[in-house]
C-alpha positions as CSV (number, residue, x, y, z in Angstrom):
1,M,3.6,-51.8,-21.6
2,T,-0.1,-50.8,-21.8
3,S,-2.7,-52.6,-23.9
4,K,-2.9,-49.5,-26.1
5,Q,0.8,-49.6,-26.8
6,R,0.7,-53.4,-27.4
7,A,-2.1,-53.0,-29.9
8,Y,-0.1,-50.3,-31.7
9,L,2.9,-52.5,-32.0
10,K,0.8,-55.4,-33.2
11,G,-0.5,-53.2,-36.0
12,L,3.1,-52.3,-37.0
13,A,4.2,-56.0,-36.8
14,M,1.6,-57.0,-39.3
15,N,3.6,-55.3,-42.1
16,I,7.0,-56.7,-41.3
17,E,8.6,-60.0,-42.4
18,P,10.1,-62.4,-40.0
19,I,13.9,-62.0,-39.9
20,F,14.8,-65.1,-37.8
21,Q,13.7,-68.8,-37.9
22,I,14.0,-71.1,-34.9
23,G,14.4,-74.7,-35.9
24,K,14.8,-78.1,-34.4
25,S,17.8,-77.1,-32.3
26,S,15.5,-74.6,-30.6
27,L,16.8,-71.5,-28.8
28,T,20.6,-71.7,-29.1
29,P,23.0,-69.1,-27.8
30,E,23.8,-68.1,-31.4
31,V,20.1,-67.3,-32.1
32,T,19.9,-65.3,-28.9
33,E,23.0,-63.3,-29.8
34,A,21.7,-62.7,-33.3
35,V,18.4,-61.3,-32.0
36,R,20.3,-59.2,-29.5
37,E,22.4,-57.7,-32.3
38,A,19.3,-57.1,-34.4
39,F,17.9,-54.9,-31.7
40,N,20.8,-52.5,-32.3
41,T,19.2,-51.4,-35.6
42,R,15.5,-52.4,-35.1
43,E,13.0,-52.0,-32.3
44,L,10.4,-54.5,-33.5
45,I,11.4,-58.0,-34.5
46,K,9.3,-60.9,-35.9
47,I,10.5,-64.5,-35.5
48,T,9.1,-67.7,-37.0
49,V,9.3,-71.0,-35.1
50,L,9.5,-73.8,-37.6
51,K,7.3,-76.9,-37.3
52,N,10.3,-79.2,-36.5
53,C,10.9,-77.3,-33.3
54,L,9.4,-79.3,-30.5
55,D,9.5,-76.6,-27.8
56,D,6.5,-74.5,-26.9
57,T,6.4,-71.2,-28.8
58,N,5.3,-69.2,-25.7
59,A,8.2,-70.6,-23.7
60,I,10.7,-69.7,-26.4
61,A,9.2,-66.2,-26.7
62,H,9.5,-65.5,-23.0
63,A,13.0,-67.0,-22.7
64,L,14.2,-64.9,-25.6
65,A,12.6,-61.8,-24.3
66,E,14.3,-62.3,-20.9
67,R,17.7,-63.0,-22.5
68,T,17.6,-60.0,-24.8
69,R,15.9,-57.7,-22.2
70,S,13.0,-57.1,-24.6
71,Q,9.2,-57.4,-24.3
72,V,6.9,-60.0,-25.9
73,V,4.3,-58.1,-28.0
74,Q,2.5,-61.2,-29.2
75,V,2.7,-64.9,-30.0
76,I,0.3,-66.1,-32.6
77,G,0.7,-69.7,-33.7
78,K,4.4,-70.1,-34.6
79,K,5.1,-66.3,-34.9
80,I,6.8,-64.3,-32.2
81,V,6.9,-60.5,-32.1
82,L,9.4,-58.8,-29.7
83,Y,9.9,-55.1,-28.9
84,K,12.9,-53.3,-27.4
85,E,13.1,-49.5,-27.2
86,S,16.2,-48.3,-28.9
87,K,18.2,-45.4,-27.4
88,D,20.2,-44.7,-30.6
89,H,17.8,-45.6,-33.4
90,K,14.4,-44.6,-32.0
91,K,11.8,-45.0,-34.8
92,I,8.7,-46.1,-33.0
93,E,6.9,-43.6,-30.9
94,L,4.5,-45.4,-28.5
95,P,1.2,-43.8,-27.6
96,K,0.8,-42.8,-24.0
């Protein structure tokens, strides 16, 4: 992903609400599976890491991206934005 594409996705992510929260049990298989299923209908997902989660937000983001075969767009504070291109429900056209 180029920096131009990442910047475009960051702009889109500003307007969406987080659809998942990761709490004190951290990154469970259930959370991973829920995110994987969400990628069936969405291409851009925002996740909030709650304050009671003791794990590093960057580590969670990269582990989740690896497990769902998505890409980390950005990690700001306790917010994670992931992108995965959809074959069936393509809505986001990335700039070249």
